[in-house]
C-alpha positions in Angstrom: 197.5 178.5 95.7 193.2 177.2 96.8 191.1 176.8 95.2 187.5 176.8 95.7 186.2 173.3 96.5 182.2 173.1 97.0 180.6 175.2 93.7 177.0 176.0 95.7 175.5 176.6 92.6 176.7 174.7 89.1 174.6 171.9 87.7 174.8 169.5 85.5 178.5 168.5 83.9 180.8 168.8 81.0 178.4 165.9 78.9 174.8 167.7 79.5 175.7 170.7 78.7 172.8 172.2 81.0 173.8 174.8 83.7 172.2 177.9 85.9 173.8 181.0 85.5 175.7 181.9 88.8 174.2 185.3 90.7 176.3 187.7 92.4 176.3 187.7 95.7 175.4 191.0 98.0 179.0 190.3 99.7 181.6 188.1 98.3 181.5 185.0 100.5 185.0 184.7 100.3 187.9 187.5 100.2 191.9 187.1 98.8 194.0 189.7 100.4 197.6 189.7 99.4 199.1 190.9 102.6 202.2 191.4 100.8 203.5 190.5 96.8 207.7 189.6 97.6 208.8 186.2 98.4 211.7 184.7 99.3 212.1 182.1 97.2 212.1 181.9 93.6 210.5 178.5 92.5 210.1 178.0 88.7 206.8 176.4 88.1 205.8 180.4 90.2 203.7 182.5 88.0 205.5 185.3 89.6 207.5 185.4 85.8 204.3 187.3 84.7 203.4 189.6 88.0 204.9 193.8 87.2 207.7 194.1 89.5 205.8 196.8 91.6 205.5 195.3 95.3 204.9 196.2 98.6 203.2 195.9 102.2 199.7 196.2 102.3 199.6 198.7 105.3 198.1 198.2 108.0 195.3 200.3 108.6 193.9 199.1 105.3 193.9 195.9 106.2 191.7 196.7 109.3 189.1 198.8 108.0 189.0 195.9 105.3 188.3 193.7 107.8 185.4 196.2 109.9 183.7 196.0 106.7 183.4 192.0 106.5 182.3 192.3 109.5 179.1 193.6 108.9 179.1 190.8 106.2 179.3 188.2 108.2 180.4 185.1 107.2 183.1 186.0 105.1 185.9 184.1 104.3 190.0 184.9 104.6 192.9 184.1 103.1 195.5 186.1 103.9 198.0 185.0 100.5 198.2 185.8 97.2 201.2 186.3 94.7 203.5 186.4 97.8 204.6 185.2 101.6 201.8 185.9 104.2 204.9 185.2 107.0 207.3 188.2 105.1 204.9 190.9 106.5 205.8 192.5 109.7 202.0 192.7 110.9 200.5 189.1 110.2 199.7 188.5 113.7 198.5 191.4 114.6 196.8 192.0 111.5 194.8 188.1 111.9 193.9 188.4 115.0 192.8 191.8 115.0 190.5 189.3 111.9 189.7 187.1 114.4 188.6 188.9 116.7 186.1 190.7 114.2 184.5 187.2 113.4 186.2 186.7 109.9 186.2 183.3 108.7 186.8 180.5 108.2 190.8 182.0 108.2 192.7 179.6 105.1 196.0 180.7 105.4 199.2 179.5 103.4 202.7 179.5 103.9 205.7 178.1 101.9 206.5 177.7 106.2 210.5 178.6 105.1 210.3 180.8 107.8 207.9 179.0 110.2 209.8 179.1 113.1 208.9 177.6 116.8 207.4 181.5 117.2 205.1 181.8 113.6 203.8 178.1 114.3 202.7 178.9 118.1 201.7 182.4 116.4 199.7 180.6 114.2 198.1 178.3 116.8 197.6 180.6 119.4 195.0 182.8 116.5 193.3 180.0 115.9 192.8 179.9 112.3 191.1 176.9 110.8 193.4 176.3 107.8 197.0 176.0 107.3 198.5 174.9 103.7 201.9 174.4 103.6 203.7 174.6 99.7 206.1 171.8 99.9 205.8 169.6 96.6 208.1 166.6 96.8 210.2 164.3 99.5 213.9 164.4 97.2 215.5 167.4 98.4 217.6 167.8 95.7 214.4 168.1 93.3 212.8 170.4 96.0 215.7 173.0 96.1 216.0 172.6 92.3 212.4 173.9 91.5 212.0 176.4 95.4 215.2 178.4 94.4 215.9 180.1 98.2 215.0 177.3 100.3 216.2 174.9 102.4 214.3 171.3 102.2 215.8 169.7 105.2 214.6 172.7 107.6 211.4 173.0 105.8 210.8 169.6 106.5 212.0 170.2 110.6 209.7 173.2 110.2 206.3 171.4 108.9 207.1 168.5 111.4 207.4 170.7 114.5 203.8 172.7 113.7 202.3 169.2 113.5 204.1 167.9 116.6 203.1 171.2 118.7 199.3 170.7 117.8 199.8 167.6 118.8 201.2 168.3 122.4 198.7 171.0 122.6 196.1 168.7 122.2 194.5 170.6 119.1 192.4 169.9 116.1 192.5 172.8 114.6 193.9 174.3 112.3 193.4 172.1 109.3 197.3 171.3 108.1 196.8 170.4 104.5 200.2 169.7 102.5 200.3 170.5 99.1 202.2 169.7 95.6 202.0 171.8 92.7 201.9 169.0 89.7 205.1 169.8 87.4 206.6 167.2 84.8 210.0 167.5 87.5 207.1 166.4 90.4 205.1 163.9 89.0 207.7 160.3 89.3 207.7 161.2 92.6 204.1 162.2 93.8 203.2 158.5 94.8 205.4 158.6 97.4 205.0 162.3 98.2 201.0 160.9 99.3 202.5 158.0 100.5 204.9 159.8 103.1 202.3 162.6 104.3 199.0 161.4 104.2 199.8 160.0 107.8 201.0 163.4 109.2 198.8 165.8 107.8 194.6 166.2 107.1 195.2 166.3 104.0 197.8 166.4 101.1 196.6 168.2 97.7 197.7 167.5 94.0 197.5 170.8 92.5 197.7 171.0 88.3 200.4 173.3 86.6 198.9 176.6 85.4 200.3 178.9 83.6 203.0 177.8 82.2 202.5 179.1 78.8 202.3 182.8 79.7 198.5 182.7 80.1 197.2 182.9 83.6 195.4 180.3 84.6 195.8 178.1 81.9 196.5 174.5 82.1 198.7 172.4 79.7 196.7 169.3 80.0 193.3 167.7 78.6 190.3 169.2 80.9 186.7 168.2 80.1 185.4 169.9 76.8 182.8 171.8 76.5 180.7 173.6 73.5 180.7 176.7 74.9 182.6 178.6 77.5 180.4 179.0 80.5 180.5 181.9 83.7 182.9 181.3 86.1 181.2 181.4 89.4 184.7 183.9 90.9 184.1 186.3 89.5 180.1 186.7 91.3 181.4 184.4 95.4 185.2 185.8 95.4 186.8 188.8 95.3 191.0 189.9 95.7 192.5 192.3 97.0 196.0 193.2 96.0 198.3 194.7 98.7 197.8 198.8 97.9 194.4 198.1 97.8 193.5 197.9 94.1 191.0 194.8 93.2 192.4 191.6 90.7 189.6 189.6 89.0 190.6 186.6 90.8 193.2 184.2 92.5 195.1 183.8 89.2 195.1 187.6 87.7 198.6 187.5 88.2 199.7 190.1 85.6 197.3 193.7 86.8 196.7 195.2 83.5 195.6 198.8 84.6 194.0 198.7 81.2 191.6 196.6 82.6 191.1 197.6 85.8 188.3 197.0 88.2 188.3 200.1 91.1 190.7 200.2 94.6 188.7 199.6 97.6 190.7 202.7 99.1 188.7 204.9 97.0 185.1 203.0 97.1 185.0 200.2 99.9 184.7 196.7 98.9 180.6 196.5 98.6 181.9 200.1 96.4 183.9 197.5 93.9 181.6 194.6 94.2 178.5 196.1 92.6 180.0 198.6 90.2 179.9 198.8 86.8 182.7 197.6 85.6 182.8 194.4 87.8 179.3 194.2 86.7 180.4 194.5 83.1 183.0 191.2 83.6 180.4 189.1 85.0 177.9 189.9 82.1 180.9 188.9 79.8 180.7 185.8 81.8 177.4 184.9 81.4 177.1 185.5 77.6 180.5 183.7 77.4 182.4 186.6 75.2 185.3 186.6 77.0 188.1 187.8 74.1 190.1 190.0 75.2 189.3 190.0 78.7 192.4 188.9 81.3 193.2 186.3 82.6 190.0 185.2 81.8 189.8 184.8 78.4 192.7 181.9 78.9 192.0 180.5 81.9 190.8 176.4 82.0 190.2 177.0 86.0 186.2 178.0 85.5 185.9 174.3 84.0 186.1 173.4 87.6 183.1 174.5 88.7 181.0 171.9 86.5 183.1 169.2 86.9 181.7 166.2 89.9 184.1 166.6 92.1 184.1 170.6 91.7 188.3 171.6 91.8 191.1 170.6 89.7 193.8 168.0 91.0 193.4 165.5 93.8 193.3 165.5 97.5 193.8 162.5 100.1 192.4 162.9 102.8 194.9 161.9 106.1 194.6 160.1 109.3 196.2 162.8 111.4 199.1 160.6 112.9 201.4 163.0 113.4 204.9 161.7 114.6 206.9 164.0 116.7 209.4 165.8 115.8 211.7 168.4 118.0 212.5 171.4 117.3 
């Protein structure tokens, strides 16, 4: 679950309580596109348990129309992942190739790497994606297979090392490769070993805080800096998230898809039409005023705080040495 890591308009810190209010961009700076919310795993810590059962694959023509509109407002970043495993979409290669042709980028890709066979690895490298994150969590096979139910640790490890070896043999520096961990109680004891194992092999190791465990998307069950009042989250001013059927989510923590708080559908109004709609503007005004009671998922979310921290993100990042060991398929 990638996070925005470079807040552009936040000023002040948790202690100063002096912040500038964000302004809506004319067009989203980054769009997260849910090509599918189907997943081949059943991870114990994943907020998918909060997700409505309505599942499907984004129609390829809809995806291309979204890319066409994005191409009229470049630069726009693309995250082709939300709530599911993107490699399950039958047209993922064609769609990302189309996005690249339209000049969209950077493209930030995430996968659980279970389907990362040699062909998929070659496709990702051929596409020229900018960033790839592999969700792995631990180097303990037993813990991995208990928490990432449905996956085989040894096969996933082989897939990732094979991808890194292929990138090395091609002499490529891109995509930037990240391996990530969600810091659950089960994963926490092995974090140092996880970082030590992967840091020499990839460009960076990312440790994400666990969230949504209490049933509220975006909530965090660990101490975070306090604030005298709720501050605006920048995501509703800069980012858009689009579900597989064209409906628009509030952000990448809007897993539940509450129909009573519908924002709009890009099939009806396009990205720009939904982005500037009265409903979206009312949400932004609620953020500016700090009046978010009854506005899910914002009312219980903690991730807004990252925009007011000096580092601009929650969790930890360890940058690697990009010293990739040879692996074989």
